[in-house]
C-alpha positions in Angstrom: 127.3 86.2 118.9 127.4 89.3 121.0 126.0 91.4 118.1 123.1 88.9 117.8 122.4 89.1 121.5 122.5 92.9 121.5 120.1 93.0 118.5 117.8 90.6 120.4 117.8 92.7 123.5 117.2 95.9 121.6 114.3 94.4 119.6 112.7 92.9 122.7 113.0 96.3 124.4 111.4 97.9 121.4 108.5 95.4 121.5 108.0 96.1 125.2 107.9 99.8 124.6 105.4 99.5 121.8 103.2 97.3 123.9 103.4 99.7 126.8 102.7 102.7 124.6 99.7 100.9 123.0 98.3 100.0 126.5 98.7 103.6 127.6 97.0 104.9 124.5 94.1 102.5 125.2 93.7 103.9 128.7 93.8 107.4 127.4 91.2 106.6 124.8 88.8 105.0 127.3 89.3 107.9 129.7 88.7 110.4 126.9 85.4 108.6 125.9 83.9 108.4 129.4 85.5 111.4 131.2 86.8 113.9 128.7 86.5 116.9 131.0 88.8 115.2 133.6 91.4 114.3 130.9 91.4 117.9 129.5 91.7 119.3 133.1 94.7 117.1 133.6 96.1 118.1 130.3 95.8 121.8 131.2 97.7 121.2 134.4 100.5 119.3 132.7 100.8 121.8 129.8 104.0 123.8 130.4 105.4 126.4 128.1 109.2 126.5 127.6 110.9 129.3 125.7 113.4 128.2 123.1 115.1 131.5 122.7 118.1 130.3 124.8 118.6 127.5 122.3 118.1 129.4 119.1 120.3 132.3 120.3 123.4 130.1 119.6 122.3 129.9 116.0 122.8 133.7 115.6 126.2 133.8 117.2 129.2 134.5 115.0 132.4 132.6 115.4 135.6 133.9 113.8 138.3 131.4 113.0 140.3 133.4 110.5 143.1 134.5 112.9 144.0 131.0 114.3 143.7 129.5 110.8 146.0 132.0 109.2 148.4 132.0 112.2 149.0 128.2 111.6 148.2 128.1 107.9 151.1 125.9 106.9 150.1 123.2 109.4 146.4 123.4 108.6 147.2 123.4 104.8 149.4 120.4 105.1 146.9 118.5 107.1 144.1 119.3 104.6 146.3 118.4 101.6 147.4 115.1 103.1 143.9 114.1 104.2 142.5 114.9 100.7 145.3 112.9 99.0 144.7 110.0 101.3 141.0 109.9 100.4 141.7 110.3 96.7 144.2 107.4 96.9 141.7 105.2 98.7 139.0 106.0 96.1 141.4 105.4 93.2 143.2 102.3 94.2 141.5 100.7 97.2 137.8 101.2 96.5 136.1 98.1 95.0 132.6 98.8 93.9 131.9 95.2 92.8 132.8 93.9 96.3 130.6 96.4 97.9 127.7 95.5 95.6 128.2 91.8 96.5 127.6 92.7 100.1 124.2 94.2 99.0 123.1 91.3 97.0 119.7 91.2 98.7 118.9 94.8 97.8 118.2 96.7 94.6 121.6 96.5 92.9 120.8 99.2 90.3 119.8 101.7 92.9 122.8 100.7 95.2 125.2 101.1 92.3 123.8 104.6 91.5 124.1 105.6 95.2 127.6 104.3 95.4 128.6 106.2 92.3 127.0 109.4 93.5 128.7 109.1 96.9 132.1 108.4 95.3 131.7 111.4 93.0 130.8 113.7 95.9 133.6 112.5 98.1 136.1 112.9 95.2 134.9 116.4 94.4 135.0 117.4 98.1 138.5 115.9 98.3 139.7 117.9 95.3 138.4 121.1 96.7 139.9 120.4 100.0 143.3 119.6 98.3 143.1 123.0 96.5 142.4 124.9 99.7 145.1 123.0 101.5 147.7 123.9 98.9 146.6 127.5 98.9 146.9 127.7 102.7 150.3 125.9 102.5 151.8 128.1 99.8 149.9 131.4 99.5 147.0 132.0 101.9 146.2 135.3 100.3 144.7 133.5 97.3 141.7 132.6 99.6 140.9 136.1 100.6 138.4 136.7 97.7 136.7 133.3 98.4 136.6 134.1 102.1 135.1 137.5 101.6 132.4 135.9 99.3 131.6 133.0 101.6 131.5 135.0 104.9 127.9 135.9 104.9 125.7 136.1 108.0 122.1 135.0 107.8 119.9 135.7 110.7 117.3 133.1 111.2 117.2 132.4 114.9 114.4 134.9 115.6 112.1 133.3 113.0 112.8 129.8 114.3 112.4 130.9 117.9 109.1 132.6 117.1 107.9 129.4 115.3 108.9 127.2 118.2 107.6 129.5 120.8 104.1 129.9 119.3 101.4 127.9 121.1 99.1 125.9 118.9 95.8 125.1 120.4 94.2 123.6 117.3 94.6 120.0 118.3 93.1 120.7 121.8 90.1 122.5 120.3 89.7 119.6 117.8 89.8 117.1 120.6 87.3 119.0 122.7 84.9 119.4 119.7 85.1 115.7 118.7 86.2 113.9 121.9 84.0 110.8 121.4 85.1 110.2 117.8 88.8 110.7 118.6 88.5 108.5 121.6 87.0 105.7 119.5 89.8 106.0 117.0 92.4 105.9 119.7 90.8 102.8 121.3 90.5 101.0 118.0 94.1 101.8 117.0 95.4 100.7 120.4 93.5 97.5 120.4 94.8 96.7 116.9 98.4 97.3 117.9 98.0 95.4 121.2 96.4 92.4 119.4 99.1 92.1 116.8 102.1 92.7 119.1 100.6 90.6 121.9 100.1 87.7 119.5 103.6 88.0 118.3 105.1 88.3 121.8 103.2 85.6 123.5 102.9 83.1 120.7 106.5 83.1 119.5 108.2 84.4 122.6 109.9 87.6 123.4 112.7 86.9 121.0 110.5 86.7 118.0 111.4 90.1 116.6 115.1 89.0 116.4 113.9 86.0 114.4 111.9 88.2 112.1 114.8 90.6 111.8 117.0 87.9 110.5 
């Protein structure tokens, strides 16, 4: 009952947001058609440029965990091994594919079966690798040195990502200025279409209609 009520509240909120967004788009479209210069002037005042370098800098930072891991290698190895064995036990003796497929009887069972098999295989493979790493850490951590040396590679991509995010793209603005009336008509027609359909749904069947459709 509580889950149904929560779904109803969320869906009604989504409906209200969509209606509000469509109404706002309609206002923008009408404004763009009759007074494009005022809308563009407002857009220029609202346009603010924020640098993302502070966010992407964390992507290029290196974090070394070798010392704390090797300092407590027995505890970490035992934890990894026990976790992997538990997952493998659940997959081998507790996992029931038929019961899971019965829960998805309204979906494509062939596709669902393939997805379940793929997920089970990936989980089992990851668990086996985790078990091997845990045993190595528990018994002889030096066996992982070669793998650690091979896997510890640093790829610098933050600068490229920051440059891509920090570049200002004025093509949509130029396109809007060049074809303001045409774009305004498209916005108005799209907004009216969304308002008509959602408004009919909301006021004909009540605000809880989306929860009914969802069921």
